[in-house]
C-alpha positions in Angstrom: 0.0 0.0 -0.1 1.3 3.4 -1.0 0.4 6.3 1.3 1.0 10.2 1.5 2.1 11.1 5.0 1.0 14.7 5.8 0.7 16.7 9.0 0.5 20.2 10.4 -1.6 21.9 7.6 -2.5 24.8 10.2 -5.3 25.9 8.0 -6.3 29.4 8.7 -2.9 30.3 10.1 -1.6 33.9 10.1 2.1 34.7 9.8 2.9 38.3 11.1 -0.7 39.3 10.2 -0.6 37.7 6.7 -3.3 35.2 6.2 -1.8 31.9 4.7 -5.2 30.7 3.4 -4.5 31.6 -0.2 -1.0 29.8 0.0 -2.8 26.9 1.8 -5.3 26.6 -0.8 -2.6 26.5 -3.5 -0.5 24.0 -1.8 -3.6 21.6 -1.2 -4.4 21.8 -4.9 -0.8 21.0 -5.6 -1.1 17.9 -3.4 -4.2 16.9 -5.2 -2.3 17.0 -8.5 0.4 14.9 -6.8 -2.2 12.4 -5.9 -3.2 12.2 -9.5 0.3 11.7 -10.6 1.6 9.4 -7.9 -1.6 7.5 -7.5 -1.3 6.6 -3.7 -4.0 4.4 -2.0 -4.4 6.6 0.7 -3.4 9.8 2.7 -2.5 10.2 6.5 -3.0 13.5 8.0 -1.3 13.6 11.4 -2.7 16.4 13.4 -2.9 20.2 13.5 -5.4 20.3 10.6 -6.4 23.7 11.8 -4.4 26.3 13.5 -7.0 26.9 16.0 -9.4 24.8 18.1 -12.3 26.9 16.7 -11.3 27.3 13.0 -12.6 30.0 10.8 -15.4 29.3 8.2 -12.9 29.7 5.4 -10.6 27.1 6.9 -13.2 24.6 7.3 -14.4 25.2 3.8 -10.9 24.5 2.4 -10.5 21.3 4.3 -13.8 20.2 3.2 -12.6 20.8 -0.5 -9.6 18.7 0.2 -11.5 15.8 1.6 -14.0 15.9 -1.1 -11.3 15.7 -3.7 -9.6 12.7 -2.0 -13.0 11.0 -1.8 -13.8 11.5 -5.4 -10.5 9.7 -6.1 -11.6 6.8 -3.8 -8.6 7.2 -1.6 -8.4 6.1 2.1 -8.0 9.0 4.3 -6.8 8.7 8.0 -6.9 11.8 10.2 -6.0 12.5 13.9 -6.3 15.7 16.0 -3.2 17.6 17.0 -2.7 20.0 20.0 -4.1 22.9 17.9 -7.3 21.1 17.0 -10.4 20.3 18.9 -10.8 16.6 18.6 -14.5 16.8 19.2 -15.0 19.4 16.3 -12.7 17.6 13.9 -14.4 14.3 14.2 -17.8 15.6 13.7 -19.6 13.2 11.4 -16.8 10.7 11.4 -18.9 7.7 11.6 -20.8 8.8 8.6 -17.5 9.5 6.7 -16.2 5.9 7.2 -18.7 4.8 4.4 -16.4 7.0 2.1 -13.2 5.5 3.6 -12.5 8.7 5.6 -11.4 7.9 9.2 -11.1 10.5 11.8 -10.0 9.8 15.2 -12.6 10.4 17.8 -12.0 12.2 21.2 -9.8 10.0 23.2 -11.6 7.6 25.3 -9.2 4.6 25.4 -6.7 2.7 23.4 -7.8 2.9 19.7 -8.9 -0.1 17.9 -7.1 -0.8 14.5 -8.7 0.0 11.2 -8.1 -3.0 9.0 -7.4 -2.3 5.4 -6.6 -5.2 2.8 -3.9 -4.8 0.1 -1.9 -7.2 -2.2 0.1 -8.3 0.8 -2.8 -8.9 3.1 -4.1 -7.0 6.1 -2.8 -3.8 7.2 -3.8 -2.3 10.6 -4.0 1.5 11.1 -4.1 2.9 14.7 -5.2 6.5 15.0 -3.8 8.1 18.3 -4.8 11.7 18.6 -2.6 14.4 20.6 -2.3 13.0 24.2 -1.9 14.7 27.4 -1.3 12.9 30.7 -4.7 14.2 32.1 -6.5 12.7 29.1 -5.1 9.2 29.8 -5.6 9.6 33.7 -9.3 10.4 33.0 -9.9 7.2 31.0 -7.5 5.0 33.2 -7.9 6.4 36.8 -5.8 3.6 38.3 -2.9 4.0 36.0 0.2 5.7 37.3 0.5 8.5 34.6 2.8 11.3 35.5 4.3 12.5 32.2 3.5 12.4 28.4 6.0 9.4 28.3 3.8 7.5 30.7 0.7 8.4 28.8 1.9 7.4 25.5 3.5 4.1 26.7 0.5 3.1 28.5 -1.9 3.6 25.7 0.3 1.9 23.1 0.7 -1.1 25.6 -3.2 -1.2 25.9 -3.4 -1.5 22.0 -2.0 -5.2 22.2 -0.5 -4.8 18.8 0.0 -8.1 16.9 3.6 -7.7 15.6 3.2 -10.6 13.3 1.0 -8.3 11.2 1.7 -5.0 9.5 0.9 -2.0 11.7 0.8 1.7 11.0 0.5 4.4 13.8 -0.5 8.0 13.3 0.5 10.1 16.3 1.1 13.8 17.3 3.7 14.1 20.0 7.1 15.5 20.6 9.7 12.7 20.3 13.0 13.0 22.2 15.8 13.8 19.9 13.6 15.7 17.3 14.6 19.0 16.0 12.2 22.0 16.4 11.6 25.2 14.4 10.6 28.8 15.3 6.9 28.3 14.1 6.0 25.7 16.8 4.5 26.5 20.2 7.4 26.2 22.6 5.5 25.4 26.0 8.0 22.7 26.9 9.7 22.9 30.3 12.4 20.6 31.0 11.3 18.2 28.3 8.3 17.2 30.1 6.3 16.7 26.9 8.9 14.3 25.4 8.1 10.7 24.5 10.6 8.0 23.7 10.8 6.7 20.2 11.1 3.2 21.7 7.3 3.4 22.2 6.9 2.8 18.5 8.7 -0.4 18.2 5.5 -2.5 17.5 4.8 -0.5 14.3 6.2 -1.1 10.9 5.6 2.9 10.4 5.0 5.6 12.6 3.5 8.7 10.8 4.2 11.6 13.1 3.0 15.2 13.3 3.7 18.2 15.6 7.1 19.3 14.4 7.4 21.4 11.3 10.8 20.0 10.0 10.7 16.8 8.1 13.0 14.4 9.9 13.5 10.7 10.7 13.7 9.7 14.5 16.5 6.9 14.7 15.2 5.1 11.6 13.0 6.2 8.6 10.2 4.1 9.9 9.6 6.9 12.5 9.2 10.0 10.7 7.9 13.6 11.0 6.8 14.7 7.4 6.9 18.5 8.3 4.6 21.1 7.1 3.6 21.5 3.4 4.5 25.1 3.7 7.1 27.2 5.6 5.7 29.0 8.6 9.1 30.5 9.9 12.4 31.7 8.5 14.1 29.0 10.4 12.6 26.4 8.0 15.0 26.6 5.3 14.5 23.1 3.7 12.4 22.9 0.6 9.0 21.2 1.5 8.0 17.9 0.1 5.3 15.2 0.5 6.6 12.0 2.3 5.4 8.9 0.3 5.5 5.7 2.3 5.0 2.4 0.6 4.3 -0.7 2.8 5.0 -4.1 1.1 5.3 -7.4 2.8 6.0 -7.5 6.5 9.4 -5.8 7.2 9.5 -4.0 3.9 8.9 -0.3 4.0 10.1 2.2 1.4 10.1 6.0 1.8 10.2 8.4 -1.0 9.4 12.1 -1.6 7.5 14.4 -4.0 8.6 18.0 -4.0 6.2 20.9 -3.2 6.6 24.3 -4.7 4.7 27.0 -2.9 3.1 30.0 -4.7 5.2 32.2 -2.3 8.3 31.2 -0.6 9.5 32.4 3.0 13.1 33.4 2.7 15.7 35.8 4.0 17.5 38.4 1.9 20.4 40.4 3.0 22.5 43.4 1.8 22.7 47.1 1.8 19.7 49.0 0.8 21.3 50.0 -2.6 21.9 46.4 -3.4 18.6 45.0 -2.4 16.8 47.7 -4.4 19.0 47.4 -7.6 16.8 45.9 -10.5 19.7 43.3 -11.1 19.4 42.0 -7.6 15.5 41.2 -7.6 15.0 40.7 -11.4 14.0 37.1 -12.1 13.2 36.5 -8.4 9.7 36.2 -6.9 9.3 39.6 -5.2 6.0 38.3 -3.8 7.6 36.0 -1.5 7.3 36.4 2.3 10.6 38.0 3.2 12.8 38.8 6.1 15.0 41.6 5.1 18.3 42.2 6.6 20.0 45.5 6.0 23.7 45.9 6.4 23.9 49.7 6.1 25.6 51.4 9.0 23.0 54.3 9.0 19.3 54.0 9.0 17.4 54.6 5.7 14.5 57.1 6.0 11.1 55.6 5.2 12.8 52.3 4.5 9.6 50.2 4.9 7.7 52.1 2.4 10.4 52.2 -0.1 11.2 48.5 0.2 7.4 47.5 0.0 7.3 49.1 -3.4 9.6 46.2 -4.6 8.8 43.5 -2.0 5.0 44.0 -1.1 5.0 40.9 1.2 8.0 41.5 3.5 7.3 40.5 6.8 10.3 42.1 8.7 13.1 44.5 8.4 16.1 44.6 10.6 19.6 45.9 10.7 22.8 44.0 11.0 25.6 46.5 11.5 28.1 47.6 14.1 25.5 49.4 16.2 23.1 46.5 16.5 25.8 43.9 17.2 27.1 46.2 20.0 23.7 46.8 21.4 22.7 43.1 21.1 19.2 44.0 19.7 16.8 41.2 19.7 15.7 40.2 16.1 12.2 39.3 15.0 13.2 35.7 14.8 13.4 35.8 18.8 10.0 37.0 19.1 8.4 36.4 22.5 5.7 34.0 21.2 8.5 31.7 20.1 10.3 31.5 23.5 9.7 29.2 26.4 8.3 30.3 29.8 11.6 29.7 31.6 13.4 31.9 29.0 10.8 34.7 29.3 11.1 34.7 33.1 14.9 34.6 33.0 15.0 37.6 30.7 12.3 39.5 32.8 14.4 38.8 36.0 17.4 40.2 34.3 15.8 43.3 33.1 14.3 44.1 36.4 17.4 43.3 38.5 20.3 44.2 36.1 21.7 40.6 36.9 21.1 37.0 36.0 19.4 34.6 38.4 21.6 32.6 40.7 21.7 28.9 40.1 19.5 28.3 43.2 17.0 30.9 42.0 16.9 29.3 38.5 16.4 26.0 39.9 13.5 27.1 42.1 11.8 29.1 39.4 12.2 26.2 36.8 10.6 23.9 39.2 7.6 26.1 39.8 7.0 26.7 36.1 7.4 23.0 35.4 4.8 22.2 38.1 2.4 24.8 36.5 2.7 23.1 33.1 2.2 19.6 34.6 -1.0 20.8 36.3 -2.3 22.2 33.1 -1.4 18.9 31.4 
């Protein structure tokens, strides 16, 4: 069976006040074109379908279009909720959709039962595990000792009683220890409390992960984050692609890729004002891209934003990199507050208020308090 592995669509997302919906519509249509070209048997969507738990009407309409196009092509579709989704809203009508081979994980109420699909090599079991917090698992299994995300995921997978003689695929949306993050993800981790061990996924022939925006393997290519289909931050420098998984006989899994070209890229350009405004510099490039502009002029340019927008209408940020900014250690937009952990924010606040860093004892004390707050919320 050949499958597209997708995740983290984040439909309805805004990046620095730019709505990404037009770009998301373009890339979903590109994925449909890829479906027609590659002809997979199904598509896995591993969480964060929407950017908000209450998505906009436009975002819902776009996802509805995507599902309709896949259904018209008689593709299996497997969907789980991520931490940005409302599992209850996402799974509305899921039992009706199963008649069209669209399977959406329900609100977590216990270890999922496999969805059994047959191909030329026999039965193939799909387990749909939505984003889990320890509190979700404790609510269903009150007698279990669940103190961490690792405890929660391990306990639920053990409860699945996976038959390892058969072929098994897991869809999950968690942070796996050792994975690499990017600036576009929520950084609410304190001391790694939301980490889970890749060893949990040993019973599965392929684990399709969502949550992190960079495509990457975890130890082996059978445990993989496919990444987002679009760039959502300037730290994501890799070209995007669709992960194509082909499960053959037991023990044989092949992974390939299909390139994705967005209507507008997200990239950084750098140089003096005169260089960046010279026609020879931007001619032949897509000036409609979302840009981070780094000016190296030693003096500030009057009305620089208005002048640059005449050439680069969708630039997201302008910053200077020169002797003055390096000496003043100015904070760049890439280090924006929303992309920093609570521990980092408090440490910076303390230093600003007291004109000195926390002592090791103070840091250990505040880290423990912040960690406890996040654990209680989990």
